[in-house]
N, CA, C and O atoms as a Maestro MAE file, in Angstrom:
{
 s_m_m2io_version
 :::
 2.0.0
}

f_m_ct {
 s_m_title
 :::
 protein
 m_atom[292] {
  # First column is atom index #
  i_m_mmod_type
  r_m_x_coord
  r_m_y_coord
  r_m_z_coord
  i_m_residue_number
  s_m_chain_name
  s_m_pdb_residue_name
  s_m_pdb_atom_name
  i_m_atomic_number
  :::
  1 25 -23.181 1.188 -25.519 1 A "UNK " " N  " 7
  2 3 -23.084 0.731 -24.152 1 A "UNK " " CA " 6
  3 2 -23.878 1.688 -23.265 1 A "UNK " " C  " 6
  4 15 -23.746 2.906 -23.381 1 A "UNK " " O  " 8
  5 25 -24.693 1.135 -22.390 2 A "UNK " " N  " 7
  6 3 -25.475 1.996 -21.516 2 A "UNK " " CA " 6
  7 2 -24.599 2.548 -20.397 2 A "UNK " " C  " 6
  8 15 -23.539 2.002 -20.091 2 A "UNK " " O  " 8
  9 25 -25.055 3.628 -19.800 3 A "UNK " " N  " 7
  10 3 -24.283 4.257 -18.717 3 A "UNK " " CA " 6
  11 2 -24.133 3.341 -17.518 3 A "UNK " " C  " 6
  12 15 -23.109 3.389 -16.838 3 A "UNK " " O  " 8
  13 25 -25.120 2.512 -17.241 4 A "UNK " " N  " 7
  14 3 -25.065 1.647 -16.064 4 A "UNK " " CA " 6
  15 2 -24.005 0.563 -16.199 4 A "UNK " " C  " 6
  16 15 -23.476 0.100 -15.189 4 A "UNK " " O  " 8
  17 25 -23.686 0.152 -17.405 5 A "UNK " " N  " 7
  18 3 -22.705 -0.910 -17.576 5 A "UNK " " CA " 6
  19 2 -21.269 -0.394 -17.578 5 A "UNK " " C  " 6
  20 15 -20.327 -1.186 -17.564 5 A "UNK " " O  " 8
  21 25 -21.096 0.935 -17.594 6 A "UNK " " N  " 7
  22 3 -19.748 1.489 -17.566 6 A "UNK " " CA " 6
  23 2 -19.234 1.498 -16.132 6 A "UNK " " C  " 6
  24 15 -19.966 1.834 -15.201 6 A "UNK " " O  " 8
  25 25 -17.983 1.130 -15.968 7 A "UNK " " N  " 7
  26 3 -17.379 1.157 -14.638 7 A "UNK " " CA " 6
  27 2 -16.785 2.539 -14.388 7 A "UNK " " C  " 6
  28 15 -16.226 3.163 -15.291 7 A "UNK " " O  " 8
  29 25 -16.915 2.999 -13.166 8 A "UNK " " N  " 7
  30 3 -16.322 4.281 -12.795 8 A "UNK " " CA " 6
  31 2 -15.116 4.005 -11.925 8 A "UNK " " C  " 6
  32 15 -15.108 3.066 -11.129 8 A "UNK " " O  " 8
  33 25 -14.113 4.818 -12.082 9 A "UNK " " N  " 7
  34 3 -12.895 4.673 -11.301 9 A "UNK " " CA " 6
  35 2 -12.612 5.984 -10.613 9 A "UNK " " C  " 6
  36 15 -12.585 7.038 -11.250 9 A "UNK " " O  " 8
  37 25 -12.403 5.922 -9.319 10 A "UNK " " N  " 7
  38 3 -12.017 7.117 -8.581 10 A "UNK " " CA " 6
  39 2 -10.728 6.839 -7.837 10 A "UNK " " C  " 6
  40 15 -10.581 5.809 -7.179 10 A "UNK " " O  " 8
  41 25 -9.814 7.753 -7.949 11 A "UNK " " N  " 7
  42 3 -8.542 7.640 -7.255 11 A "UNK " " CA " 6
  43 2 -8.734 8.139 -5.838 11 A "UNK " " C  " 6
  44 15 -9.307 9.205 -5.617 11 A "UNK " " O  " 8
  45 25 -8.250 7.357 -4.872 12 A "UNK " " N  " 7
  46 3 -8.286 7.817 -3.490 12 A "UNK " " CA " 6
  47 2 -7.387 9.041 -3.376 12 A "UNK " " C  " 6
  48 15 -6.373 9.124 -4.069 12 A "UNK " " O  " 8
  49 25 -7.739 9.991 -2.513 13 A "UNK " " N  " 7
  50 3 -6.933 11.214 -2.394 13 A "UNK " " CA " 6
  51 2 -5.478 10.949 -2.004 13 A "UNK " " C  " 6
  52 15 -4.593 11.716 -2.384 13 A "UNK " " O  " 8
  53 25 -5.216 9.872 -1.249 14 A "UNK " " N  " 7
  54 3 -3.846 9.608 -0.808 14 A "UNK " " CA " 6
  55 2 -3.061 8.733 -1.776 14 A "UNK " " C  " 6
  56 15 -1.917 8.376 -1.495 14 A "UNK " " O  " 8
  57 25 -3.648 8.389 -2.888 15 A "UNK " " N  " 7
  58 3 -2.976 7.512 -3.847 15 A "UNK " " CA " 6
  59 2 -2.331 8.325 -4.953 15 A "UNK " " C  " 6
  60 15 -2.948 9.220 -5.531 15 A "UNK " " O  " 8
  61 25 -1.066 7.995 -5.240 16 A "UNK " " N  " 7
  62 3 -0.356 8.715 -6.301 16 A "UNK " " CA " 6
  63 2 -0.555 8.032 -7.643 16 A "UNK " " C  " 6
  64 15 -0.666 6.809 -7.732 16 A "UNK " " O  " 8
  65 25 -0.597 8.839 -8.665 17 A "UNK " " N  " 7
  66 3 -0.735 8.307 -10.013 17 A "UNK " " CA " 6
  67 2 0.368 8.925 -10.868 17 A "UNK " " C  " 6
  68 15 0.588 10.136 -10.834 17 A "UNK " " O  " 8
  69 25 1.049 8.089 -11.626 18 A "UNK " " N  " 7
  70 3 2.076 8.598 -12.537 18 A "UNK " " CA " 6
  71 2 1.377 9.093 -13.796 18 A "UNK " " C  " 6
  72 15 0.610 8.358 -14.418 18 A "UNK " " O  " 8
  73 25 1.643 10.334 -14.165 19 A "UNK " " N  " 7
  74 3 1.009 10.914 -15.347 19 A "UNK " " CA " 6
  75 2 2.110 11.378 -16.297 19 A "UNK " " C  " 6
  76 15 3.007 12.131 -15.919 19 A "UNK " " O  " 8
  77 25 2.017 10.916 -17.517 20 A "UNK " " N  " 7
  78 3 2.973 11.318 -18.540 20 A "UNK " " CA " 6
  79 2 2.197 12.067 -19.611 20 A "UNK " " C  " 6
  80 15 1.188 11.575 -20.116 20 A "UNK " " O  " 8
  81 25 2.667 13.248 -19.951 21 A "UNK " " N  " 7
  82 3 1.939 14.073 -20.912 21 A "UNK " " CA " 6
  83 2 1.958 13.461 -22.311 21 A "UNK " " C  " 6
  84 15 1.025 13.657 -23.091 21 A "UNK " " O  " 8
  85 25 3.005 12.731 -22.622 22 A "UNK " " N  " 7
  86 3 3.063 12.069 -23.922 22 A "UNK " " CA " 6
  87 2 3.993 10.864 -23.800 22 A "UNK " " C  " 6
  88 15 4.815 10.792 -22.886 22 A "UNK " " O  " 8
  89 25 3.859 9.951 -24.701 23 A "UNK " " N  " 7
  90 3 4.698 8.758 -24.685 23 A "UNK " " CA " 6
  91 2 6.130 9.147 -25.029 23 A "UNK " " C  " 6
  92 15 6.386 9.807 -26.035 23 A "UNK " " O  " 8
  93 25 7.047 8.729 -24.182 24 A "UNK " " N  " 7
  94 3 8.441 9.069 -24.385 24 A "UNK " " CA " 6
  95 2 9.186 7.803 -24.812 24 A "UNK " " C  " 6
  96 15 9.453 6.926 -23.991 24 A "UNK " " O  " 8
  97 25 9.512 7.718 -26.076 25 A "UNK " " N  " 7
  98 3 10.210 6.539 -26.604 25 A "UNK " " CA " 6
  99 2 11.699 6.560 -26.261 25 A "UNK " " C  " 6
  100 15 12.412 5.585 -26.495 25 A "UNK " " O  " 8
  101 25 12.156 7.673 -25.710 26 A "UNK " " N  " 7
  102 3 13.576 7.808 -25.409 26 A "UNK " " CA " 6
  103 2 13.943 7.426 -23.974 26 A "UNK " " C  " 6
  104 15 15.071 7.658 -23.537 26 A "UNK " " O  " 8
  105 25 12.999 6.844 -23.246 27 A "UNK " " N  " 7
  106 3 13.316 6.434 -21.873 27 A "UNK " " CA " 6
  107 2 14.385 5.351 -21.894 27 A "UNK " " C  " 6
  108 15 14.296 4.376 -22.640 27 A "UNK " " O  " 8
  109 25 15.383 5.546 -21.068 28 A "UNK " " N  " 7
  110 3 16.436 4.538 -20.945 28 A "UNK " " CA " 6
  111 2 16.025 3.519 -19.888 28 A "UNK " " C  " 6
  112 15 15.234 3.842 -19.003 28 A "UNK " " O  " 8
  113 25 16.543 2.302 -19.960 29 A "UNK " " N  " 7
  114 3 16.194 1.283 -18.961 29 A "UNK " " CA " 6
  115 2 16.454 1.753 -17.530 29 A "UNK " " C  " 6
  116 15 15.705 1.395 -16.621 29 A "UNK " " O  " 8
  117 25 17.510 2.556 -17.314 30 A "UNK " " N  " 7
  118 3 17.797 3.045 -15.963 30 A "UNK " " CA " 6
  119 2 16.681 3.954 -15.455 30 A "UNK " " C  " 6
  120 15 16.338 3.925 -14.273 30 A "UNK " " O  " 8
  121 25 16.120 4.757 -16.350 31 A "UNK " " N  " 7
  122 3 15.032 5.649 -15.947 31 A "UNK " " CA " 6
  123 2 13.784 4.844 -15.578 31 A "UNK " " C  " 6
  124 15 13.113 5.139 -14.589 31 A "UNK " " O  " 8
  125 25 13.492 3.852 -16.366 32 A "UNK " " N  " 7
  126 3 12.344 2.988 -16.075 32 A "UNK " " CA " 6
  127 2 12.565 2.277 -14.741 32 A "UNK " " C  " 6
  128 15 11.649 2.177 -13.925 32 A "UNK " " O  " 8
  129 25 13.782 1.787 -14.528 33 A "UNK " " N  " 7
  130 3 14.099 1.105 -13.268 33 A "UNK " " CA " 6
  131 2 13.938 2.054 -12.085 33 A "UNK " " C  " 6
  132 15 13.415 1.655 -11.045 33 A "UNK " " O  " 8
  133 25 14.373 3.290 -12.224 34 A "UNK " " N  " 7
  134 3 14.228 4.267 -11.144 34 A "UNK " " CA " 6
  135 2 12.759 4.539 -10.819 34 A "UNK " " C  " 6
  136 15 12.383 4.628 -9.650 34 A "UNK " " O  " 8
  137 25 11.946 4.668 -11.840 35 A "UNK " " N  " 7
  138 3 10.511 4.907 -11.636 35 A "UNK " " CA " 6
  139 2 9.879 3.719 -10.925 35 A "UNK " " C  " 6
  140 15 9.137 3.893 -9.958 35 A "UNK " " O  " 8
  141 25 10.169 2.516 -11.399 36 A "UNK " " N  " 7
  142 3 9.590 1.316 -10.788 36 A "UNK " " CA " 6
  143 2 10.087 1.117 -9.359 36 A "UNK " " C  " 6
  144 15 9.321 0.706 -8.488 36 A "UNK " " O  " 8
  145 25 11.354 1.402 -9.117 37 A "UNK " " N  " 7
  146 3 11.911 1.259 -7.773 37 A "UNK " " CA " 6
  147 2 11.248 2.233 -6.814 37 A "UNK " " C  " 6
  148 15 10.876 1.857 -5.702 37 A "UNK " " O  " 8
  149 25 11.100 3.473 -7.232 38 A "UNK " " N  " 7
  150 3 10.462 4.476 -6.377 38 A "UNK " " CA " 6
  151 2 9.028 4.067 -6.036 38 A "UNK " " C  " 6
  152 15 8.602 4.177 -4.886 38 A "UNK " " O  " 8
  153 25 8.298 3.599 -7.032 39 A "UNK " " N  " 7
  154 3 6.916 3.177 -6.793 39 A "UNK " " CA " 6
  155 2 6.869 1.956 -5.875 39 A "UNK " " C  " 6
  156 15 6.012 1.877 -4.995 39 A "UNK " " O  " 8
  157 25 7.773 1.016 -6.072 40 A "UNK " " N  " 7
  158 3 7.822 -0.181 -5.226 40 A "UNK " " CA " 6
  159 2 8.169 0.141 -3.792 40 A "UNK " " C  " 6
  160 15 7.576 -0.418 -2.869 40 A "UNK " " O  " 8
  161 25 9.132 1.041 -3.587 41 A "UNK " " N  " 7
  162 3 9.505 1.438 -2.229 41 A "UNK " " CA " 6
  163 2 8.361 2.165 -1.529 41 A "UNK " " C  " 6
  164 15 8.123 1.948 -0.341 41 A "UNK " " O  " 8
  165 25 7.664 3.012 -2.247 42 A "UNK " " N  " 7
  166 3 6.517 3.719 -1.672 42 A "UNK " " CA " 6
  167 2 5.430 2.723 -1.271 42 A "UNK " " C  " 6
  168 15 4.834 2.850 -0.202 42 A "UNK " " O  " 8
  169 25 5.174 1.736 -2.125 43 A "UNK " " N  " 7
  170 3 4.163 0.722 -1.813 43 A "UNK " " CA " 6
  171 2 4.581 -0.080 -0.588 43 A "UNK " " C  " 6
  172 15 3.748 -0.365 0.273 43 A "UNK " " O  " 8
  173 25 5.841 -0.446 -0.493 44 A "UNK " " N  " 7
  174 3 6.338 -1.202 0.663 44 A "UNK " " CA " 6
  175 2 6.198 -0.381 1.942 44 A "UNK " " C  " 6
  176 15 5.840 -0.919 2.990 44 A "UNK " " O  " 8
  177 25 6.477 0.914 1.859 45 A "UNK " " N  " 7
  178 3 6.337 1.784 3.030 45 A "UNK " " CA " 6
  179 2 4.889 1.847 3.490 45 A "UNK " " C  " 6
  180 15 4.608 1.765 4.686 45 A "UNK " " O  " 8
  181 25 3.971 1.993 2.543 46 A "UNK " " N  " 7
  182 3 2.553 2.047 2.886 46 A "UNK " " CA " 6
  183 2 2.072 0.731 3.499 46 A "UNK " " C  " 6
  184 15 1.290 0.734 4.449 46 A "UNK " " O  " 8
  185 25 2.543 -0.392 2.954 47 A "UNK " " N  " 7
  186 3 2.156 -1.688 3.495 47 A "UNK " " CA " 6
  187 2 2.720 -1.888 4.899 47 A "UNK " " C  " 6
  188 15 2.040 -2.450 5.758 47 A "UNK " " O  " 8
  189 25 3.948 -1.439 5.147 48 A "UNK " " N  " 7
  190 3 4.542 -1.556 6.481 48 A "UNK " " CA " 6
  191 2 3.752 -0.712 7.486 48 A "UNK " " C  " 6
  192 15 3.503 -1.156 8.606 48 A "UNK " " O  " 8
  193 25 3.361 0.490 7.093 49 A "UNK " " N  " 7
  194 3 2.552 1.335 7.970 49 A "UNK " " CA " 6
  195 2 1.212 0.675 8.273 49 A "UNK " " C  " 6
  196 15 0.756 0.685 9.416 49 A "UNK " " O  " 8
  197 25 0.584 0.101 7.252 50 A "UNK " " N  " 7
  198 3 -0.705 -0.552 7.448 50 A "UNK " " CA " 6
  199 2 -0.567 -1.766 8.370 50 A "UNK " " C  " 6
  200 15 -1.441 -2.011 9.202 50 A "UNK " " O  " 8
  201 25 0.515 -2.521 8.232 51 A "UNK " " N  " 7
  202 3 0.752 -3.678 9.090 51 A "UNK " " CA " 6
  203 2 0.940 -3.238 10.534 51 A "UNK " " C  " 6
  204 15 0.383 -3.848 11.447 51 A "UNK " " O  " 8
  205 25 1.720 -2.186 10.748 52 A "UNK " " N  " 7
  206 3 1.928 -1.675 12.107 52 A "UNK " " CA " 6
  207 2 0.618 -1.203 12.721 52 A "UNK " " C  " 6
  208 15 0.344 -1.481 13.888 52 A "UNK " " O  " 8
  209 25 -0.184 -0.500 11.950 53 A "UNK " " N  " 7
  210 3 -1.471 -0.017 12.445 53 A "UNK " " CA " 6
  211 2 -2.380 -1.193 12.803 53 A "UNK " " C  " 6
  212 15 -3.059 -1.175 13.830 53 A "UNK " " O  " 8
  213 25 -2.384 -2.203 11.955 54 A "UNK " " N  " 7
  214 3 -3.197 -3.398 12.199 54 A "UNK " " CA " 6
  215 2 -2.763 -4.082 13.499 54 A "UNK " " C  " 6
  216 15 -3.601 -4.472 14.311 54 A "UNK " " O  " 8
  217 25 -1.453 -4.225 13.687 55 A "UNK " " N  " 7
  218 3 -0.937 -4.856 14.906 55 A "UNK " " CA " 6
  219 2 -1.257 -4.014 16.128 55 A "UNK " " C  " 6
  220 15 -1.587 -4.557 17.182 55 A "UNK " " O  " 8
  221 25 -1.163 -2.683 16.004 56 A "UNK " " N  " 7
  222 3 -1.486 -1.792 17.117 56 A "UNK " " CA " 6
  223 2 -2.943 -1.940 17.525 56 A "UNK " " C  " 6
  224 15 -3.259 -1.985 18.713 56 A "UNK " " O  " 8
  225 25 -3.824 -2.015 16.547 57 A "UNK " " N  " 7
  226 3 -5.254 -2.141 16.844 57 A "UNK " " CA " 6
  227 2 -5.545 -3.444 17.571 57 A "UNK " " C  " 6
  228 15 -6.331 -3.466 18.519 57 A "UNK " " O  " 8
  229 25 -4.926 -4.512 17.140 58 A "UNK " " N  " 7
  230 3 -5.183 -5.811 17.766 58 A "UNK " " CA " 6
  231 2 -4.536 -5.907 19.140 58 A "UNK " " C  " 6
  232 15 -5.062 -6.592 20.016 58 A "UNK " " O  " 8
  233 25 -3.424 -5.246 19.345 59 A "UNK " " N  " 7
  234 3 -2.764 -5.265 20.647 59 A "UNK " " CA " 6
  235 2 -3.585 -4.492 21.667 59 A "UNK " " C  " 6
  236 15 -3.720 -4.931 22.810 59 A "UNK " " O  " 8
  237 25 -4.135 -3.353 21.274 60 A "UNK " " N  " 7
  238 3 -4.910 -2.522 22.200 60 A "UNK " " CA " 6
  239 2 -6.240 -3.153 22.577 60 A "UNK " " C  " 6
  240 15 -6.797 -2.823 23.624 60 A "UNK " " O  " 8
  241 25 -6.752 -4.035 21.765 61 A "UNK " " N  " 7
  242 3 -8.018 -4.690 22.080 61 A "UNK " " CA " 6
  243 2 -7.820 -6.005 22.820 61 A "UNK " " C  " 6
  244 15 -8.783 -6.730 23.067 61 A "UNK " " O  " 8
  245 25 -6.593 -6.311 23.170 62 A "UNK " " N  " 7
  246 3 -6.336 -7.516 23.940 62 A "UNK " " CA " 6
  247 2 -6.112 -8.751 23.097 62 A "UNK " " C  " 6
  248 15 -5.764 -9.799 23.641 62 A "UNK " " O  " 8
  249 25 -6.294 -8.672 21.819 63 A "UNK " " N  " 7
  250 3 -6.086 -9.817 20.952 63 A "UNK " " CA " 6
  251 2 -4.588 -10.040 20.799 63 A "UNK " " C  " 6
  252 15 -3.849 -9.109 20.481 63 A "UNK " " O  " 8
  253 25 -4.150 -11.243 21.020 64 A "UNK " " N  " 7
  254 3 -2.744 -11.559 20.841 64 A "UNK " " CA " 6
  255 2 -1.889 -11.195 22.038 64 A "UNK " " C  " 6
  256 15 -0.681 -11.430 22.032 64 A "UNK " " O  " 8
  257 25 -2.507 -10.620 23.072 65 A "UNK " " N  " 7
  258 3 -1.715 -10.252 24.236 65 A "UNK " " CA " 6
  259 2 -2.150 -11.041 25.469 65 A "UNK " " C  " 6
  260 15 -2.011 -10.572 26.599 65 A "UNK " " O  " 8
  261 25 -2.669 -12.220 25.244 66 A "UNK " " N  " 7
  262 3 -3.127 -13.052 26.346 66 A "UNK " " CA " 6
  263 2 -1.921 -13.651 27.051 66 A "UNK " " C  " 6
  264 15 -1.066 -14.278 26.425 66 A "UNK " " O  " 8
  265 25 -1.865 -13.448 28.358 67 A "UNK " " N  " 7
  266 3 -0.804 -14.056 29.151 67 A "UNK " " CA " 6
  267 2 -1.464 -14.937 30.201 67 A "UNK " " C  " 6
  268 15 -2.528 -14.610 30.728 67 A "UNK " " O  " 8
  269 25 -0.843 -16.012 30.483 68 A "UNK " " N  " 7
  270 3 -1.400 -16.967 31.432 68 A "UNK " " CA " 6
  271 2 -0.394 -17.178 32.557 68 A "UNK " " C  " 6
  272 15 0.786 -17.435 32.322 68 A "UNK " " O  " 8
  273 25 -0.894 -17.062 33.786 69 A "UNK " " N  " 7
  274 3 0.004 -17.268 34.915 69 A "UNK " " CA " 6
  275 2 0.157 -18.755 35.153 69 A "UNK " " C  " 6
  276 15 -0.814 -19.511 35.155 69 A "UNK " " O  " 8
  277 25 1.397 -19.156 35.352 70 A "UNK " " N  " 7
  278 3 1.689 -20.551 35.627 70 A "UNK " " CA " 6
  279 2 2.129 -20.637 37.081 70 A "UNK " " C  " 6
  280 15 3.074 -19.955 37.478 70 A "UNK " " O  " 8
  281 25 1.457 -21.469 37.889 71 A "UNK " " N  " 7
  282 3 1.827 -21.571 39.299 71 A "UNK " " CA " 6
  283 2 3.216 -22.165 39.450 71 A "UNK " " C  " 6
  284 15 3.633 -23.003 38.651 71 A "UNK " " O  " 8
  285 25 3.933 -21.725 40.481 72 A "UNK " " N  " 7
  286 3 5.265 -22.277 40.756 72 A "UNK " " CA " 6
  287 2 5.147 -23.749 41.148 72 A "UNK " " C  " 6
  288 15 4.234 -24.132 41.880 72 A "UNK " " O  " 8
  289 25 6.047 -24.546 40.672 73 A "UNK " " N  " 7
  290 3 6.013 -25.975 40.974 73 A "UNK " " CA " 6
  291 2 6.721 -26.305 42.254 73 A "UNK " " C  " 6
  292 15 6.779 -27.471 42.645 73 A "UNK " " O  " 8
  :::
 }
 m_bond[291] {
  # First column is bond index #
  i_m_from
  i_m_to
  i_m_order
  :::
  1 1 2 1
  2 2 3 1
  3 3 4 2
  4 3 5 1
  5 5 6 1
  6 6 7 1
  7 7 8 2
  8 7 9 1
  9 9 10 1
  10 10 11 1
  11 11 12 2
  12 11 13 1
  13 13 14 1
  14 14 15 1
  15 15 16 2
  16 15 17 1
  17 17 18 1
  18 18 19 1
  19 19 20 2
  20 19 21 1
  21 21 22 1
  22 22 23 1
  23 23 24 2
  24 23 25 1
  25 25 26 1
  26 26 27 1
  27 27 28 2
  28 27 29 1
  29 29 30 1
  30 30 31 1
  31 31 32 2
  32 31 33 1
  33 33 34 1
  34 34 35 1
  35 35 36 2
  36 35 37 1
  37 37 38 1
  38 38 39 1
  39 39 40 2
  40 39 41 1
  41 41 42 1
  42 42 43 1
  43 43 44 2
  44 43 45 1
  45 45 46 1
  46 46 47 1
  47 47 48 2
  48 47 49 1
  49 49 50 1
  50 50 51 1
  51 51 52 2
  52 51 53 1
  53 53 54 1
  54 54 55 1
  55 55 56 2
  56 55 57 1
  57 57 58 1
  58 58 59 1
  59 59 60 2
  60 59 61 1
  61 61 62 1
  62 62 63 1
  63 63 64 2
  64 63 65 1
  65 65 66 1
  66 66 67 1
  67 67 68 2
  68 67 69 1
  69 69 70 1
  70 70 71 1
  71 71 72 2
  72 71 73 1
  73 73 74 1
  74 74 75 1
  75 75 76 2
  76 75 77 1
  77 77 78 1
  78 78 79 1
  79 79 80 2
  80 79 81 1
  81 81 82 1
  82 82 83 1
  83 83 84 2
  84 83 85 1
  85 85 86 1
  86 86 87 1
  87 87 88 2
  88 87 89 1
  89 89 90 1
  90 90 91 1
  91 91 92 2
  92 91 93 1
  93 93 94 1
  94 94 95 1
  95 95 96 2
  96 95 97 1
  97 97 98 1
  98 98 99 1
  99 99 100 2
  100 99 101 1
  101 101 102 1
  102 102 103 1
  103 103 104 2
  104 103 105 1
  105 105 106 1
  106 106 107 1
  107 107 108 2
  108 107 109 1
  109 109 110 1
  110 110 111 1
  111 111 112 2
  112 111 113 1
  113 113 114 1
  114 114 115 1
  115 115 116 2
  116 115 117 1
  117 117 118 1
  118 118 119 1
  119 119 120 2
  120 119 121 1
  121 121 122 1
  122 122 123 1
  123 123 124 2
  124 123 125 1
  125 125 126 1
  126 126 127 1
  127 127 128 2
  128 127 129 1
  129 129 130 1
  130 130 131 1
  131 131 132 2
  132 131 133 1
  133 133 134 1
  134 134 135 1
  135 135 136 2
  136 135 137 1
  137 137 138 1
  138 138 139 1
  139 139 140 2
  140 139 141 1
  141 141 142 1
  142 142 143 1
  143 143 144 2
  144 143 145 1
  145 145 146 1
  146 146 147 1
  147 147 148 2
  148 147 149 1
  149 149 150 1
  150 150 151 1
  151 151 152 2
  152 151 153 1
  153 153 154 1
  154 154 155 1
  155 155 156 2
  156 155 157 1
  157 157 158 1
  158 158 159 1
  159 159 160 2
  160 159 161 1
  161 161 162 1
  162 162 163 1
  163 163 164 2
  164 163 165 1
  165 165 166 1
  166 166 167 1
  167 167 168 2
  168 167 169 1
  169 169 170 1
  170 170 171 1
  171 171 172 2
  172 171 173 1
  173 173 174 1
  174 174 175 1
  175 175 176 2
  176 175 177 1
  177 177 178 1
  178 178 179 1
  179 179 180 2
  180 179 181 1
  181 181 182 1
  182 182 183 1
  183 183 184 2
  184 183 185 1
  185 185 186 1
  186 186 187 1
  187 187 188 2
  188 187 189 1
  189 189 190 1
  190 190 191 1
  191 191 192 2
  192 191 193 1
  193 193 194 1
  194 194 195 1
  195 195 196 2
  196 195 197 1
  197 197 198 1
  198 198 199 1
  199 199 200 2
  200 199 201 1
  201 201 202 1
  202 202 203 1
  203 203 204 2
  204 203 205 1
  205 205 206 1
  206 206 207 1
  207 207 208 2
  208 207 209 1
  209 209 210 1
  210 210 211 1
  211 211 212 2
  212 211 213 1
  213 213 214 1
  214 214 215 1
  215 215 216 2
  216 215 217 1
  217 217 218 1
  218 218 219 1
  219 219 220 2
  220 219 221 1
  221 221 222 1
  222 222 223 1
  223 223 224 2
  224 223 225 1
  225 225 226 1
  226 226 227 1
  227 227 228 2
  228 227 229 1
  229 229 230 1
  230 230 231 1
  231 231 232 2
  232 231 233 1
  233 233 234 1
  234 234 235 1
  235 235 236 2
  236 235 237 1
  237 237 238 1
  238 238 239 1
  239 239 240 2
  240 239 241 1
  241 241 242 1
  242 242 243 1
  243 243 244 2
  244 243 245 1
  245 245 246 1
  246 246 247 1
  247 247 248 2
  248 247 249 1
  249 249 250 1
  250 250 251 1
  251 251 252 2
  252 251 253 1
  253 253 254 1
  254 254 255 1
  255 255 256 2
  256 255 257 1
  257 257 258 1
  258 258 259 1
  259 259 260 2
  260 259 261 1
  261 261 262 1
  262 262 263 1
  263 263 264 2
  264 263 265 1
  265 265 266 1
  266 266 267 1
  267 267 268 2
  268 267 269 1
  269 269 270 1
  270 270 271 1
  271 271 272 2
  272 271 273 1
  273 273 274 1
  274 274 275 1
  275 275 276 2
  276 275 277 1
  277 277 278 1
  278 278 279 1
  279 279 280 2
  280 279 281 1
  281 281 282 1
  282 282 283 1
  283 283 284 2
  284 283 285 1
  285 285 286 1
  286 286 287 1
  287 287 288 2
  288 287 289 1
  289 289 290 1
  290 290 291 1
  291 291 292 2
  :::
 }
}
């Protein structure tokens, strides 16, 4: 395989990666559940922060904050 056809992967500095030094066949289901839950909660937190930032950016630029005056009848 030539070097150009190989894909390169770089981890973003703010992204966490789970690293296990060796395969542990003794993991109990509760331990696996705890690991997955922690990772899922972290992902949800990051997505909530990104959503808030996105909404803040659009609010400050006037998008979505259009108000229309209605004359009194």
